[in-house]
DOKOLGU-12786 format. One line per 2 residues: number of its first residue (from 1); their letters; for each residue x, y, z of C-alpha. Coordinates in steps of 0.02 Angstrom, whole numbers. Each point is the difference from the previous one (the first is absolute). Last residue first. Layout:
NUM	a	X,Y,Z; ...
END
This chain:
740	hi	-421,3147,3474; -154,100,-47
738	tk	105,152,-45; 123,-106,-101
736	cf	-145,-77,-96; -69,173,-40
734	nk	171,59,-58; 12,-149,-120
732	ll	-176,29,-64; 39,183,-30
730	tc	159,-45,-93; -91,-132,-103
728	ft	-135,126,-46; 132,127,-52
726	ly	87,-131,-105; -163,-49,-83
724	sn	-43,183,-32; 173,30,-74
722	lk	-28,-151,-113; -168,71,-51
720	gp	82,163,-56; 143,-89,-88
718	sl	-120,-113,-98; 3,-178,63
716	ll	-174,-74,-3; -86,64,-155
714	ke	155,28,-106; 73,-165,53
712	lg	-162,-88,-43; 3,74,-175
710	mv	184,-44,-26; -37,-178,53
708	ps	-150,-11,-116; 101,65,-150
706	ea	149,-116,23; -51,-178,44
704	ml	-153,-58,-93; -30,136,-129
702	sv	187,21,-32; 25,-186,-20
700	lv	-146,-8,-121; 65,148,-102
698	ac	173,-79,-5; -75,-161,-68
696	pl	-91,102,-133; 167,80,-51
694	av	110,-155,16; -81,-99,-141
692	vl	17,137,-129; 171,43,71
690	ag	61,-179,-22; -60,2,-180
688	vt	87,165,-34; 160,-70,75
686	el	-12,-157,-107; -27,105,-156
684	ik	151,108,43; 102,-156,33
682	tv	-52,-71,-168; 57,159,-86
680	hs	167,7,89; 36,-179,-48
678	yy	7,-164,94; -102,-145,-68
676	aa	-97,-94,134; 1,-190,-1
674	vr	-170,-81,-9; -134,-49,126
672	ln	15,160,103; -98,11,163
670	ya	158,30,102; 31,161,-97
668	ll	-175,67,35; 22,-33,185
666	fq	172,79,-8; -68,165,-66
664	ip	-150,-11,118; 116,-18,150
662	fa	91,161,-51; -155,97,-51
660	vl	-96,-15,165; 107,106,117
658	yi	57,133,-122; -177,17,-68
656	sy	-63,29,178; 127,138,26
654	tl	-28,76,-173; -189,10,21
652	rs	-19,187,31; 111,35,-151
650	ip	-116,-106,-106; -145,118,34
648	qw	103,162,-18; 93,-34,-162
646	ip	-141,63,-113; 11,170,87
644	hs	152,49,-104; 141,56,114
642	lf	134,-110,-77; -41,47,-180
640	dd	-30,185,23; 150,7,116
638	vi	114,-74,-133; -81,110,-133
636	gg	60,155,92; 73,-34,171
634	yg	35,178,52; -163,33,93
632	nh	60,-6,179; -54,-178,33
630	ca	79,-61,-163; 167,82,38
628	fv	8,-65,178; -54,-176,-51
626	lw	130,-13,-138; 134,82,106
624	al	-29,-122,142; 1,-147,-120
622	aa	175,47,-58; 56,20,181
620	gw	-71,-171,45; 93,-80,-144
618	al	161,84,57; -29,-63,177
616	rh	-26,-176,-68; 156,11,-109
614	gg	114,57,140; 76,-143,97
612	gy	6,-139,-129; 33,122,-142
610	vv	143,88,87; 73,-151,90
608	qt	0,-132,-136; 33,124,-139
606	mm	155,62,93; 56,-179,36
604	ey	-11,-48,-182; -133,-108,-83
602	pt	49,-140,-117; -76,31,-173
600	hn	-128,-129,-51; 31,-105,-154
598	vi	-154,-110,24; -124,8,144
596	kn	3,188,2; -12,130,138
594	ys	173,77,-13; -18,87,-168
592	am	-180,52,37; 36,64,176
590	gy	-39,182,-44; -168,-45,-74
588	vv	-117,19,149; 99,120,109
586	ll	75,91,-149; -172,28,-76
584	gt	-67,73,163; 148,116,19
582	va	-9,60,-180; -187,35,16
580	al	18,90,167; 147,104,-59
578	tw	-91,52,-158; -163,38,91
576	gv	87,109,127; 107,90,-128
574	av	-153,43,-106; -102,56,149
572	il	143,105,69; 24,82,-169
570	gs	-186,35,-23; -5,93,164
568	mk	-90,-70,151; -151,58,101
566	vk	-54,-111,143; -186,-27,23
564	kn	-80,31,169; -109,-129,86
562	dq	124,-33,142; 178,32,-60
560	ky	71,-46,169; -94,-165,-2
558	fi	46,-28,-183; 184,23,40
556	yg	-12,-120,149; -82,-132,-109
554	lw	136,27,-130; 134,-33,129
552	ag	-92,-154,64; -14,-68,-178
550	am	189,8,-20; 14,-86,169
548	wp	-113,-142,-57; 102,-13,-161
546	ea	156,-28,108; -76,-111,135
544	rc	28,-167,-88; 166,-48,80
542	wp	-54,33,180; -163,-92,-37
540	kl	85,-164,-50; -62,-106,-145
538	yv	119,58,-139; 152,15,111
536	nl	26,-154,109; -111,-128,-86
534	fm	23,57,-180; 184,37,25
532	ei	24,-172,77; -84,-81,-150
530	sg	105,100,-122; 166,-29,90
528	ep	86,-78,-149; -75,60,-162
526	gy	-179,-47,-49; -4,17,-189
524	lf	-152,111,3; 69,126,123
522	nt	-82,57,162; 86,161,50
520	pp	173,69,41; 74,-176,13
518	yd	55,-46,176; 181,14,55
516	nv	-45,-22,184; 83,161,58
514	yi	-48,97,-156; -183,-53,-7
512	ia	-25,30,186; 85,170,-12
510	ap	-104,55,-149; -159,-62,86
508	iv	40,106,155; 66,155,-89
506	as	-161,35,-97; -122,-5,146
504	av	132,85,109; -1,153,-114
502	tv	-189,11,13; 4,-23,189
500	lf	127,142,14; -106,115,-110
498	lw	-158,-36,99; 93,42,161
496	ak	60,164,-72; -177,37,-57
494	gi	-71,-42,171; 129,105,91
492	ae	-54,150,-101; -186,-42,17
490	rf	-5,-37,185; -179,-56,40
488	fl	-62,-40,-175; 155,-67,-85
486	pl	48,-89,161; -158,-106,-19
484	ii	48,-76,-168; 148,-117,29
482	ip	-49,-70,170; -181,-4,-59
480	av	51,-107,-151; 79,-140,102
478	ly	-152,-113,-9; -35,50,-181
476	lq	171,-61,-53; -43,-170,74
474	td	-168,6,-88; 83,37,-167
472	va	119,-147,24; -144,-118,43
470	vy	-109,64,-143; 145,-29,-120
468	wv	28,-177,67; -182,-26,-48
466	qa	57,-61,-172; 40,-172,71
464	lc	-179,-33,52; 22,-166,92
462	de	187,0,34; 104,-156,-18
460	dy	149,96,67; 14,188,19
458	mf	8,13,189; 60,180,20
456	nn	-105,62,-147; -142,-110,64
454	vf	-16,102,160; -159,98,-35
452	lv	-103,-89,135; -136,-52,-124
450	dk	128,-52,-130; 102,-107,118
448	ww	-160,-74,74; -44,-82,-166
446	nn	150,-116,18; -64,-178,19
444	vc	-164,-5,-96; 59,137,-118
442	ya	160,-92,-42; -90,-163,-33
440	qf	-131,84,-109; 119,107,-99
438	sy	139,-127,-25; -32,-185,13
436	dw	-183,3,-46; 28,130,-135
434	my	139,-104,-76; -114,-152,4
432	sf	-112,89,-125; 137,-10,-131
430	pg	-73,-138,-109; -172,80,3
428	sv	-118,71,128; -8,152,112
426	ff	-165,81,52; -31,-120,145
424	rl	170,50,69; -69,176,26
422	vt	-111,-66,140; 122,-11,145
420	aa	171,78,27; -11,120,-147
418	fg	-172,60,52; 56,26,178
416	av	154,95,-57; -113,115,-101
414	ia	-118,29,147; 139,24,127
412	ip	91,124,-112; -161,98,-24
410	pi	-32,2,189; 179,52,49
408	lr	23,160,-98; -136,118,61
406	if	-2,-49,184; 189,0,7
404	rh	30,172,-71; -147,84,84
402	ff	58,-62,171; 171,79,-19
400	fl	-58,176,-39; -155,-24,108
398	vi	110,-13,154; 114,142,-55
396	sf	-152,113,-18; 6,147,-120
394	kg	-152,112,-15; 70,165,64
392	ra	-9,80,-171; 188,29,-12
390	lg	35,-174,70; -115,-79,-129
388	rl	85,98,-139; 171,-59,58
386	vs	-59,-180,15; -93,1,-167
384	ft	147,74,-98; 129,-116,77
382	vl	-106,-156,-25; -47,49,-178
380	lg	175,35,-64; 89,-142,89
378	sf	-131,-125,-59; 0,61,-179
376	ff	189,-16,-8; -9,-177,68
374	ft	-126,-33,-139; 120,63,-132
372	dv	137,-109,73; -104,-150,-55
370	sp	4,55,-183; 184,40,25
368	fg	29,-190,-2; -33,-15,-187
366	ns	180,-43,-42; -41,-160,-97
364	it	-163,75,-60; 41,176,-59
362	qa	174,-71,-31; -82,-86,-149
360	lf	22,166,-92; 187,-34,-14
358	gd	-19,-180,-54; 70,-138,109
356	ar	-168,-77,47; -55,-46,-176
354	kp	162,-83,-54; 22,-78,172
352	in	-178,-72,-9; 28,-97,-161
350	ll	68,-155,87; -153,-10,109
348	na	-113,-20,-150; -148,-107,55
346	tn	-10,72,175; -77,-105,137
344	ff	101,41,156; 18,180,-58
342	tt	-188,20,-10; -18,124,145
340	gq	171,78,-24; -35,140,-122
338	qh	-171,35,76; 79,82,151
336	sy	73,137,-109; -168,29,-83
334	lv	-83,6,171; 122,129,65
332	wt	-14,109,-156; -190,-9,12
330	ms	11,59,180; 114,142,-53
328	lv	-123,52,-135; -147,-4,120
326	rm	88,93,139; 74,131,-116
324	gn	-170,35,-76; -76,35,169
322	lc	153,92,68; -26,137,-131
320	ti	-150,64,98; 91,65,153
318	td	-155,61,89; 30,165,92
316	ps	-98,100,-130; -158,-107,20
314	pd	-47,-117,-141; -106,57,-149
312	pn	-27,-148,-118; -45,-118,143
310	iq	-27,-177,-60; -86,-117,121
308	lm	30,-186,-25; 54,-37,179
306	ks	-124,120,77; -145,-75,-99
304	ln	64,-173,39; 4,40,186
302	ty	-177,68,0; -89,-145,-87
300	as	124,-125,69; -68,40,172
298	fv	116,-61,139; 10,173,82
296	ll	-191,-5,2; -4,-118,148
294	yk	82,123,118; -117,136,-66
292	ia	-147,-106,59; 30,65,176
290	gk	-80,165,-48; 59,136,-119
288	rl	-61,-94,-154; -173,-13,77
286	tk	-15,189,3; 57,19,-180
284	nd	-154,-86,-71; -4,25,-188
282	iy	-127,-139,-30; 102,-70,-145
280	tl	166,37,83; -56,-89,156
278	ym	-52,-150,-106; 165,-1,-95
276	dv	96,2,164; -105,-139,74
274	ls	30,-108,-153; 185,39,4
272	sc	11,-41,186; -81,-169,-32
270	vi	113,-41,-148; 159,54,91
268	lv	-46,-98,157; -41,-153,-104
266	vl	168,16,-88; 92,22,165
264	ft	-84,-152,78; 35,-104,-155
262	vl	183,53,5; 14,-51,182
260	am	-89,-166,-29; 112,-33,-150
258	fg	152,30,111; -61,-119,134
256	vd	-50,-136,-122; 164,9,-94
254	an	101,2,162; -94,-153,62
252	tf	49,-87,-161; -115,-24,-147
250	qv	16,-148,-116; -62,22,-177
248	kp	13,-165,-90; 105,33,-152
246	ee	-65,58,-169; 163,43,-85
244	ns	79,-145,87; 164,2,95
242	cm	170,-81,-19; 172,23,77
240	av	140,-115,-55; 178,-19,63
238	af	120,-90,-115; 174,-69,21
236	id	146,-7,-119; 158,-73,75
234	qg	22,-116,-148; -46,51,-175
232	il	-131,90,-100; -142,-123,-7
230	nk	42,-110,147; -159,-96,-42
228	en	-33,-27,184; 13,185,40
226	vs	-121,64,-132; -125,-138,38
224	it	14,25,187; -37,186,-16
222	ld	-143,-28,-121; -85,-125,114
220	te	35,104,155; -81,152,-78
218	tc	-155,-104,-21; -76,-80,-152
216	vd	-185,8,40; 6,173,-79
214	pm	32,-73,-171; 156,70,-85
212	ct	51,153,-100; 175,61,-31
210	gy	106,155,3; 187,17,14
208	qy	119,102,103; 187,-9,15
206	tt	95,102,126; 175,69,16
204	tl	2,120,145; 28,174,-68
202	it	143,122,18; 137,-95,-90
200	ya	-95,-66,-150; -95,160,-31
198	vt	166,90,6; 79,-115,-126
196	rp	-155,14,-109; 28,186,-9
194	dk	162,-29,-96; 137,127,24
192	da	31,-45,182; 134,-130,-36
190	tl	-29,-156,-104; -165,-83,-38
188	pl	38,-44,-181; -145,-120,-34
186	pd	55,-155,-94; -138,-73,-109
184	lw	-122,-108,94; 17,-179,50
182	pv	-166,-88,-16; -126,24,142
180	gp	-50,-142,116; 92,74,147
178	rh	79,162,-52; 172,19,-76
176	lq	102,155,-28; 162,0,-95
174	rp	164,92,11; 36,-43,179
172	rp	75,150,93; 187,9,4
170	tn	88,-34,165; 51,142,117
168	ms	-5,-119,149; -109,121,101
166	qr	-107,38,-153; -28,-183,-39
164	kk	-42,-39,181; -128,141,3
162	ee	-76,-64,-162; -9,-175,71
160	ei	-89,66,154; -128,94,-104
158	ay	-29,-150,-111; -25,-113,152
156	ra	-155,97,38; -95,-79,-143
154	sl	-172,55,55; -126,-102,-98
152	qa	-169,84,-1; -162,-83,-42
150	ss	-166,72,-53; -144,-121,-1
148	ts	-180,10,-60; -131,-120,60
146	cr	-155,-49,-96; -148,-53,103
144	sv	-114,-147,35; 107,-152,-32
142	ae	-13,-185,43; -178,-15,59
140	gd	-131,6,-136; 86,-114,-122
138	sc	5,124,-143; 31,152,107
136	gv	-68,172,-36; 99,159,21
134	km	12,133,133; 132,132,-31
132	ss	172,68,42; 69,-101,144
130	ic	161,67,72; 165,-90,23
128	si	160,72,72; 155,-101,-35
126	mt	163,66,73; 145,-110,-57
124	va	161,30,94; 173,-26,-69
122	vr	168,-55,68; 149,-26,-113
120	sk	154,-88,65; 33,-142,-121
118	ka	-59,89,-156; 102,153,39
116	as	166,-77,-48; -67,-85,-156
114	nw	-85,156,-64; -171,81,12
112	wa	-13,188,21; -168,69,52
110	fp	-65,156,-88; -120,134,53
108	lr	-183,-17,-49; -128,80,-111
106	fl	56,-21,-177; 35,-186,-14
104	fc	-101,-103,120; -154,108,-21
102	sq	-127,-134,50; -158,95,-41
100	is	-163,-85,42; -118,-18,-148
98	ag	56,-178,-33; -61,-51,172
96	ee	-172,66,-35; -5,-94,-165
94	ai	52,-163,82; -133,21,135
92	ti	-129,47,-131; 42,-156,-99
90	aw	-37,-100,157; -166,92,27
88	ld	-60,-11,-179; -106,-155,12
86	ts	-26,-163,-91; 159,19,-102
84	nt	30,-187,19; 190,8,10
82	ld	8,169,89; -130,-58,123
80	af	89,-164,31; 164,91,30
78	ma	-81,122,121; -85,-142,92
76	ql	167,-88,17; 76,160,70
74	ar	-142,13,126; 18,-182,50
72	gc	184,30,35; -38,157,101
70	ps	-129,-91,105; 125,-140,29
68	tp	-23,-167,-87; 122,39,-140
66	sv	132,42,131; 82,168,-26
64	st	165,18,-94; -78,93,-147
62	pl	-31,158,100; -31,108,-155
60	yl	96,147,-72; 179,-31,54
58	da	-14,-185,-42; -15,39,-184
56	wk	161,102,-8; 137,-132,10
54	ef	-83,-131,-109; -56,132,-123
52	ee	169,71,-47; 31,-80,-168
50	gl	-185,-28,-36; -39,184,20
48	la	125,48,-133; -70,-127,-121
46	va	-178,54,38; 45,181,-35
44	nd	84,-49,-163; -154,-94,-57
42	ad	-120,138,54; 85,138,-98
40	lv	111,120,93; -33,187,13
38	tn	130,136,25; -75,173,28
36	ts	70,44,171; 180,-18,-54
34	wh	125,-10,140; 125,141,14
32	en	180,-59,1; 59,148,-104
30	gs	55,-118,-138; -167,-85,8
28	ap	-40,-143,115; -69,-161,-73
26	aa	-181,-47,36; -15,-168,87
24	ly	-27,82,170; -141,108,-63
22	vf	-105,-134,-84; 55,-113,142
20	li	-95,100,131; -155,22,-106
18	al	-16,-187,-30; 44,-52,177
16	fa	-164,28,88; -110,-59,-143
14	fv	102,-158,-21; -13,-32,187
12	sg	-177,-62,-22; 41,-131,-131
10	rs	157,-64,83; -85,-7,168
8	fk	-145,-94,-74; 117,-135,-60
6	ri	82,-2,171; -171,-26,77
4	ra	-28,-147,-115; 166,-71,56
2	mm	-57,28,178; -144,-120,-36
END
């Protein structure tokens, strides 16, 4: 009976291998680019398949199983169905498997196979299986679904062999061989001139292939089959992870608890919205002032109208250009994040260096100023609001800290809760296990790091990795009164103090980079010290304070300016815009010759210290001029664009978008059934798609956890009411002392 199964295997695997061998059999051109238009006739394809079939067939079906096992009976049923053509379900399985991309040639780094390495190689096979559809079964019991597999073979020995070769200064092998693939033409992977060399050295060598098998064939069946056949050589072992596209939904206690919380909030929002609409209909303002006002803060009817409101005539003290800057900077952040979401499943990894090393590509590869823009916003708005609150007698240090935590924590908790529980039900496909072992597992175990704003100091297996920014910004917020208050009470001393802190914010990262010999910023090729620089400089508040301080200076200037407009000559305006533009371009594109994967220029000590210590302050200064000029009427078309009212609704959602977009980007990536092709256009389309999904999700998070909390805070903790509470507590305390 297993012979019959083997016959079926040959027939079903034909579809899988045909496309692969069409490409592998095509000769390379003089430039070593593989033709994408070569087509083989059926006879030649069959001949090629026959030569390598015995080695490849067992990769696609668990042919080692017992004929009497459920999997064995399923394979027999498939063969019988294909023979009799009584149903289409078996053909559908083969067709589904054929549609899965294998991408052995273009997508993956290279493993070197030679006589010395053959004895010491170690590889890992990761097989993740996912069912794709329900199909009929000819015998009524053997098979009920089609199962799709994606397998990865990590030939780690290749990395070790390459290290040994380099240490012994021996020539690199001239030929590349893959298991089951004919010898290819020599690929000259010498020195750093060939991008494939870099792809080889920086990436773990992995092989992936797609297949389709009955869902009664378990991950163990396929694992044992691959191992027993010793398909690639000794010391190869496989680890399989399988799941069904229509699995049995099993809720954990955390799932039930979180869904109960979300259900309660949704019911509360719906009920308050209905009440709100009714009160609006009857125009009863008296009822609104009663106890029901605490329910109305949850009304989506009111909160959505505020969220989507467009005000064409803002007040004079409103810095309108910040709206457009927020949205554009957020888009920049998301586009930069999108570059790495499908890196694990990229069809053209070897072409990435060519696309990433371009001058304009520095907008992405050196897109870190997009985050510094938000630090600048924070310094500007915190300084301006504190000084203005002090001048109006409405500043409370208690509310200053309380407002920060009560506004930021609930949205983080909601998003982390979703990622830890129910979001896994929205992930399926060959890579769904990556969500289970990354986002979900990290959020289950480490959600508290994000809520307590300490994940930048404990950046390991973090739930919402992007929240490191919120942690750093919160830590700067905590020390803000120490920096700002002297400006109000002792202005001369305050300005001197602000100057010293600004200088220190640039000297500290420069000193850390110089002493530890870190690279000046995060480079694509990952020089020595990159990880340490990321952990000890990029994530630390004392190294990210420069743009915050630039914003603090502008906030102080706006406070002193009040609602008056500054008059400037045309020369000053021209010089200001020129310096700001040149500075901003140098910050983003100044590292272009150093920040390359291939043929990068080694950075000098002066570049290391000056750029590493000062580029964030320079970026903040450029932004400060842009905002200052636009706010005072010297922005021209730049101000017209950034201050357009159309930015206002999305600008109010940037915090929620920032929280939800990152997990959504990876959720979409983990749902892929085919390899992703990397190009700037595809990444733009992916970013747009992520934004389309993230926007309504951000609205929901804001309605559940941001707008209601801000409404309750306004009702319960306004400065006047807080003073009343404190007075009442003081009276109560004195009364208790009197009685005692």
